[in-house]
N, C-alpha and C positions, 0 to 999 in steps of 0.2 A: 503494500500501499505505500504510494507514493504523496497522494494528497496533504501535501502540509502547509497551513495559510503563513502569506511572508510576513502578514503584520499580525500582532496581539490576538490571542482568540478572544472569540466574540461567542458565546454559549450562552443557548438556549433551551433549557429546560423544557419539554413536555409532557402530560401526562395524557395517555391515549383514551380512547372511550375503552369501554364501559366502567367506571369504577361508581362509589359511592353518588348519590345526587346533594345529602345534604350538608355534604365537605368537603376539601378536597385531600385524593390520597396525600401523605406528607413524603412521598419522596423528595419531590423538587424540591419542596419547600425546606428540607436538610442539606439536598446537597447545593444549593443557591446560596442561603446560608453560609455555608463552608466556603465554596467557593469567594465568595465576596468577601469574608473574613483572611481569605489571600490575596485580594489585590485585585482580581481575576475577574472580568465584565461578564456577570453573568443573569440572565434573566429568565423567569417562566410564563410558560404557560396553562390553561387547562381546555383542553381539545374538547375530552369529555363531554363538562358541562357544555362549551361553546357549541358542542352538537345538538345534543337536548335542547338548548336554548333555541336553536335555528329551525329544530326541527318542529317544535312543539309551541309552533306560532302560527299566527292567520296563513303567512305566508308558506310556513311552511306544511300544513294542511292543505295548502290548496295544488304545492306539488306532490302530496299522496295523492289528491282527486286525481290527480290527472294522468299520476303512474296508474289507479285504479280503472280511467277512462280506455287506457290502452290494453285493459286485461281482457282476454277472452272471456263470454260469461260461464263458461264452462271452470274456470281456475277462479272465479267470485264469490269465496265463501257467505256463508248467511250474516257472518260479522262484518265484512267487506260491503256488503250492501245494505246492511242497517246502517254505517256510517255515511254512505252516499247518501240514502234516504235523511239522513239529521244531519246534514253538510252545514247549513246555516245556523244550526241551534251548539256546534262545535265550533262553526270558526268564530261565533258569537261569544264562547265564552273562555274558549283556550286561554285569553289574556288575563282575564279575570282571575282564573283560575292559577295561572302560576305565578301570578303578583299574589295573590294567596299566601302560597304555597314557601314566596321569598319572604314573606314577612311584611309584601310593602303596603296590602290591601285587606289589614283585617276583619274590616264591616264586613267584606264580601262572607264570612262564615254564615252570617244569618239568611243569604241567600241559597245558598250549598245547603245549608241543614234543611230546607225546607224541601227535599227531594223532590221538588217541581221545576227547578232552574237548570240543572244537569241535564244532558242526555245519559240515557243507562245503557250498558251493552251488559254483557255474562258475567264481569268482574263482579257487578253488584249482586249478583245470586250468591254469593258466601255471606250477603250480612244475615241469610237466614239462620246460619248455624249460631246468632244470638239473640232467638229466641228462647224464654227461658224453659229450662226443660219442665218446669210443673205447670207451663202453659198460660202465665200469667207473668208478663217480666212488668208490671206497673209502668210504662213507659208511655203508653195510652198512644198507641204503634209505634214509637220509633222503638227500631228493634236493636240500636245501639245505647240505648238508654241505662238498661244493666249492664254492659261493658265500660259507660264514662259517667254514668251519673246524670244526675238533671241539670249539675251547673256545666255539663261539657261542651259548651255547644264548640270553641274553638279546635276540639279533641275529633268531636265528632264531623265537625266540618272538611276537616283535612282528612282524614278516614276515606269522607266520600270523592274529595279530589282527588287524593290518591287511586283511587278506584277507577274514576273516569280516567287519568294518567295512563293506568293498564291496560284500560281500553284501547286508547288513542293507541300503544305499544302496540298492544295485537293486533290491530288493523295495521299497522306498519308491518308487523312481520308476516300476515298472509299477504298484504298485497305486493310489497316491497323488496323483502329480504326475509327468509323463512328462519336466518339464523340470529335475528335480531332480537337482545335480551335488555332488559335495565343494567342490569350486572353480569351477566354470563354469556356475551356477546358472543355467539360462534365458537366459543369455547374447544367443543370439539375437535376444533382444526389442529388443536395444539395440545390438547391435556394427553401427557404418554405417548402421543404422537411418537412412533417408533420411525417413520419417513415423512420428511415435508415433501410427500409427494400431496396432500391432501389441501395444504396450505396453498402451495407452488400452483394448483387449478385455481383455487379461488382467488389467486392474486393474478392470473392472466385472464380473468373472467371478465367481461365490459364493466365500466362501472354502473351500480344501478343509485339512486337517488343516494342512500346513505353514505355510500363511496365519493362520489358526487363534491354530494356538501361538507366531507368530512377533506376532503382534496381543497377546497374553497379558504377552508378555515386555514388548513396549515400553511397555503401560499400568502393568503393575507399578517400569520405573524411572521413568515421571513421577511414578506415588506416591510412589516414594523418594526424590526429588531435585526434586520440583516446579519443574520450571524452566519461565524462559518463554522461553525462546531455544534450538533445539535445533538442532545442528550435524549433517549424515549426510554422510558422508564415501565415494564410491562409485569408489576405485581403478580396479575395473575392468567390465566390459561382466556378467561372474557374478555382480553385487552388483546392478546398477540395478532389477531388477526388487524384489529384496526391502529396498532405502533408500526405494521409492516405495509399497512395501505400508506400512513403517513412518510416511512420512508419512501416509500415508490415514489409518492409527488413530490421529494424533496429532491431525489436523484433525475427525476424527468425535468425539472426545474433549472437547477443546479449541480453537475455532478461533483463539482470540486468541494460541495458544502461537506465535511467529514459527520457523517451520521454515527452514532454510538450506541447501541442497544443494551441494558442492565436490568435490574428488579427482580422480585420473590421468584417470577416463573423463572427467569435463567439462572438464577441460583440453586434452584430446586432441580429442575429438569432439563437444563443445556450443558451441564457437567461433562459430558461427553460428546459435546458438540464435534460433525468430522461431515456437516452438509457443506459443501462450498457454496452451494445458491444462495444460502443467509445471507452471502456476502454480495451478492448484489444489491443486496436492498439498507446492509447496514456496514459497514467501515471494518468498527470494533463492536465486539461483544465481552463486556466485564461483568467478571463473577464477585460477590459479597456486596462487603461496603465497598464503595462507590469513591469513596475520599481518596487513599491512597492510587488506586489503578486511575484514577482522573488524574493526577495531581502527575502520574508520569506520561500517560495520555498526552498532556497538554506540554508539556517541558518536548515529548518526541516532537508534536506538531511544531514548534517552534526551534527545531532542528539543534536542542542540547539533548537529547539521550538518543539512544541507538534502539531499531523497533527491539530487538532481542532482551532490552532492558526494562521493557513492558510488564506490568504487574496485572497478574491476575486474568491474560487479556487475549481472548482466539483472533486471528489475523488469518487473510487467506495468503496464501503465498502458490501462486500459479492456481495447480488444480485441486491442491489440498489446503488443508485447515492444521493451524498450529495454535497451539496455546506456549503465549510468553508468560513466564512468572519468575522474574528475579526476588523471588522469596523476603521483599522487604516487607518489615512491619507495620502493622495498620496505622491510622491515625489514633492516640488513648483519646477515649470517648471525652475523656476532659477538653478535648481540644480540638474538637469535632465542630465548636459554632455553636450557636442558635439559629434554629429554622429562622425562616421570613416566608412570607403569605404576600410578600410587597408584588405585583402582579396579577394575583389573583383576586377577582372578582366579590371579595366575602360577601358582599350584599344581594350576590344573586345567586348562591344555592337553594336549593328546595327541601324544605322540610315536609317529609313524607311520613305519612304512618299506613304503612302498609300493611302490617301487623302487630296484633295487641299484645304479644310477650312484650314484659315491659323492660326486658334486658336488648332487645332485638329494636323496641320502641330509640333506646337512646342512642343505638348505629346507626339510626336512619331517621330522628327528627333530631331539629337542630344541630348548631353547626358548634364543633371543638375545636377546640387548639389540640393537636396532638404532638405529645412530647416523650422522651424514654426517660425512666427513671435510673435504668442502670441497661447498659447493654449486654446480651445474652442471658443465659437462664443460670442461675445461680445454684440449681438443683441439678439439672440436666441428666438424669438416669431414665426416664420414662419410656419404657420399650416401646411405645407406639410414635413416639417424638423423632424429629429427623436431629439426634444431639450428633450425628458426627458433623453437620454443617457448620459454619463459622456463625450464625447469627443465633444458634443458641450455644455451641461450644466455648466459642469465647466470650468469658464473663470478665466484663468491664464496667465499675461501680464507680461514683463522680461522688463529690461533697454535697451535703446538701445545700449549704449556702451559694455554690455553682448553679444544681438546679433550681432556686428559688432566683437566682438572679439569671436565667432563662426566662421563668415562669415572667416574671416583671417586666422581661425586656420584651415579650410574645404580647400582654395585655397593654402592654404602652403601645405598640404598632398594629392590634388589631382591633381594641377595644371593649374587649369579650374578657370574660374569666372564667368560662368554663372551659376543665383541660379532660383528654382522655390521652391516658397514660398507655401504651401500646406495647408494654413490657411484654416478654413469654409470663411471667411469672416476676411482680415486683417484690423486691424483696422486703421482708418484713422489718429488718432494722432501718433500712432506709427510707421504709415511708415511716419512721417513727421520727426520724432526723428530722425528714421533710416538714412534720407534722409541726415539729418544734423550731425548726428555722420562721415555717409562716406565723406562729404565734409569737416569733420574738420579731418581726418584723408588722406584725398587727394587720398583716394581708389575709384577704378574706376572697377567696376562690370557691369554684364547686369543681369537685373531679371524682373520676370512676374509673376503675381498669380491671388487670386480669393478677390473682394470685393464687398460691397452694392454700390449703385448707388446712394448713399444719400449727400444733399446739404453742409456737408463738404467740399468734393471734389472741393475747388475751383477752380477756372481758376491758379490762384496762386501754388495753391498746386501742381496742378497735372503738371505745368511745375517746380515746386520744384524736383514732383519725376522722370522726364522724365529727369534732370539734373544731377540726383542721381544713374539714370541706367535700369530706370523704361522701358520696351521695349510693354508691353500687358500687361490689365487687361481683365479679365472675371467678370463677373456679373448678378445677374439675374434679368431680366424683367419679367419673367415668363409668365404669360399673361396680355400684354398689356391692361389692363381693369381697369379705376381706381375703379371700385364695386371688382372687384375680387381682385386687390393687396389689398385693403383693405380687407376681408373678408380673406386674406390669410399674414393678419398684416404683411405686407413686408415692410412699416414703409417707402414706396415714392410713388409716382404719378408718371404720365407717361410724362409730361411737364418737370417734375424734374429728369426724367431719362434723357429727350433731355439734357435738359441742360449741367448736368453732362457727359454723355459720349460724347459732341460735345467739351467740356474742356478738356476731356481726348485728344481725336483725333486734336485738334489744338495744345495741347503741341508735337502732334506727337507719341503718344502712341495706339496701335492697340486697339480696342473696338470690346470684343465678346459677344453679349448677351445668355444666357441663355433662353429660352424659354418652356412653356408647354400651353399643351392642356389638355382636360380631366379634368379639376378640376370640383369640387362638385358645381354642377349648371350652370355649363356653357352654354350657350345655342348656336348655331349655330349665330345668330347673333352678337352674345360675340364674338367667333370666326371670323367671318368677320371683325367686329371692329379692334381685335387685329393683324390681319395681316395687316392692313389698316395702325396704327399706326407703324409696323413693316415699311411696305415700305416707310412710309414718314422719318422715322430714316437713313437708309439707301441713300432716297433720297437726304436728307439736310449734306450727312457725317458723320451721326453721332455713326453709328457702323459700321463696316466693316465685320463680322464674327458675325453667330450666329448659334444656333442648337435648334429644337423644341424636347422635351422628352415627351412623355406620360406622364401623371402623375399617381403615384403607392401610393395606399394606406399603411402604415405599420402601425404599432402596439405601433410602439413607438414616432406615429406623434400625435397632436393635434387632427387632423383628425379622425385620429384610434383611439385615446380617446376617444373622444368627437365627434360624427359623428351628432349627434340631432344637434350641433351648425353650421352645414353648408349643412344640411337638406338633408343628406343621411342616408340608413340604413345600416349596414355592414352585408355581408354575412357571416352565422355561417362558425367558422372554425372546421375543423377536430380535434378531440383528438391529442396531441403533444408530441411526447417524444425527437423528435429531431431538427429543424428547425423552427421556426416559423419567420415571417416578414413581407410578403405581404399580404393585406387584401381586399376581396374583397367587392362591396359598391354596390348597387342599388340606382338611381339616378333619382328622379321622372321628371328631364328633357325628358329623352330616346332618348338622343341622340346619333346618329352613330360616336362618335369622331375617327375609327380608318381609314373611309374614308376621313373625314375630314385631318386627320395625312397626308394622302401622298398630299392632294392637297400645305399643308404647306409646308412640306418640301421641294416640286417640286418649290415652289413659292421661298423659300428662297433661294436654288442653285439658282436660276435664277438671283435674288436681289443681290446675293453677286459678282455677273459679273457684273453686272450694266446692267438686261436685265429686260425688263418688270415695271421698275420705274414709269413711266407713264401711266400704262394701269389701267383699275378698275380690283381691284384683284378678282371680281368675276369670271374673266375671268379663273382663278386657276381650279376652281372648276368642276367638272364633273358632277357637278346636280345645281340644279335652288336653290342660295342661297339668303337670302335678302342682300337689299345694303346699303352700309358701311353708318352710321351715324354721323362717325366721320370727321367733317370741314376740308377742303380740305387742307387749308395752318394749322393745327391746330400745326403741330412742328416750322414752320416756324415763327409763331406768339410768341412760348414758347421762341424760340431760339432771337427774337427780344426784 
C-alpha cells in the first residue's frame, strides 16, 4: 500500500449504519478524543443516525413510495399496500413523530397517545399483549395503562411512536431492502461468514435507495471535512455491510483517501483475515484497541515509519494478506484521553421505547454519555466469554480522580449528566472510589453499568453507590445452578446472588439479570431448577428485570478452546478466509434447548409483570418436564 498523504493527516471517523438510535456508539468519540489529545486533526460523524433521519422524513417516505410504484404487484406485500393507501397520513405524521422522539416536540404526546393520530400497522398488534390477564386492566380501553400507569402519557406516546417507526422500517424492508433492520442490518452477510463471497455479491449489486442515500451522505461528509484518512468502526455484524458500502463510495470518489476498518466485529471475527478482496475497500484493517495501531499507521502515512513496523494491522501485499505487528505496548488507559462528542448532533438522536423490559429501556431510551471505569475485565475467567481477547484479558484501571475529571469534562461538553459505564464488569473497588470522589467534589450524576454479583457488593456499598447516582446495574446470573455456575467459573453462587441483588434493590437500584440457557451439559432438570431460582428471586424482590440468552460457543472462549473440559465436541468449521467466531458443538445431553427457550422467555416476561410468581414453573413448559428440585424457600432462607 503506497497511499501516503503528503501533508499532515486529516482524520474523519465514521459510525456506519446501523447502531443505536438514542445515543452515538462511542468508538469514534473515544478515538477522536485520543487523536486530538495527540495534536492530530480529527473529526467524526454518525452516518447511522444521518441515514435514519434522511429516510424517515417526508422526502424519504416519498422516495420509498416511488420505489413501491416500480414494484410488480406480485411483490407488493399487504404491509406495503397498506402504507401506499395511507401514504398521506404517513407523510403528515413522520416529522412530528421524529421531533417528538428527539425531545423537540413533547406536546405531540397528547395526539399520539389518543391512538387516532398515527396510522397503525402490524407492529401495533403487540399491544394486545398488555391486556390484563384477569380481563380488567382498569385502563378504560388503553392497553398500556397497565404497563405505564395513569400518568405515563409521554411513555405511552413514545412506545406508540416507536411502533410506528417499526412499521415504516418494515415497509422499507419489504419494498426496498429485505435485509434492513434498525440494529441488525444485513448481519447475515458478515456474522461468522467463513467466505467473503456473500458480502462481495451484495456489494456488487446495483445500489438501492438505502445504498444511494448512504453514498450521498458519505460524499457530503467528505466535502465538509476533506479528510485524507477515514476510520470506519464496525462494532457489530449488523453494520459491516454499510461499512463496506461507505468505503466503496469513498474509493469510487477518491482512491487516494486512506480507509481503515476497525471495531468489535473486526476484533472478534477477523483475527484470521486472509481475504485480499477486503482491501479493495479498506487499505488497512486494525485489531483491538485502536490508539496504538492508529498512531503507528499515521506515522507510516507521514513517511516516519516503515510498513513492517505497523501494530496489529492487516495489509494487502499483491494477492496475499499480511499481518504486521511490531509488538509495541498499548497506550495505558490513563493516557487515552477523554472522549469527545464534538461533531455528533446530540439533540437529534431518537429516544425510542420498543421493549418494556426496564433495563432494555435504558439501552434505547434517552441519550447516555458512555465511559469506561477500567479497561478489560478484572475477573476474566468466565468460560463462555472471549477471555483470550484483549478487550477482556488486558485489565487496566485508572484513578478515581482521573475518571471524575473525564466525567466533568464530558458534562461540560454535552450538558448532560447521565452516564452508561460500558465495562465488561465494573470493579467494586473502583466504583467505591468513584462514589467517594463524586461526593468529595459534590458532583451529581446518574449512572448505570454492568457488574458481577460478587460478595464485595455489601449493603453499605450498594447504598453508597446509590447515593453517588447509580440507578441500575446488570449482571450475569447466567444459568441459576450452582453446578453450572461452577463449570462456568463465574465465581458466584445462587444464594450469594440473592443477597447481593437484594442489597442493590434495597438501596433503590434497579437490578437486571443476564440469564443463559443451552450451556454445555445443561439438562432439562437444570433448566427447570434454574427457572425456579429465577422465580424466587423475582418473588423476593431481588431482581426486577432479566433476559434469557441462548448460549453461543465462540472460538475465543474457554469452551471453544477446550471443549473437552465441558463435556462437548466442537463441530468442524469450514476453511476460513473472512469471519470466524461462532462454532457449533455436540452436547451428549441431546436437549432441545430452543423449545425450552420459548418457555423460559414466556415465564420471564410474566415474572417481570408480577404474574405467575406463585405457580409451579412446570406450567410454563408445553411439554412434560421434571419437578423442580429447588427448596421452596431457598432464596428466602438465603436472605435471612
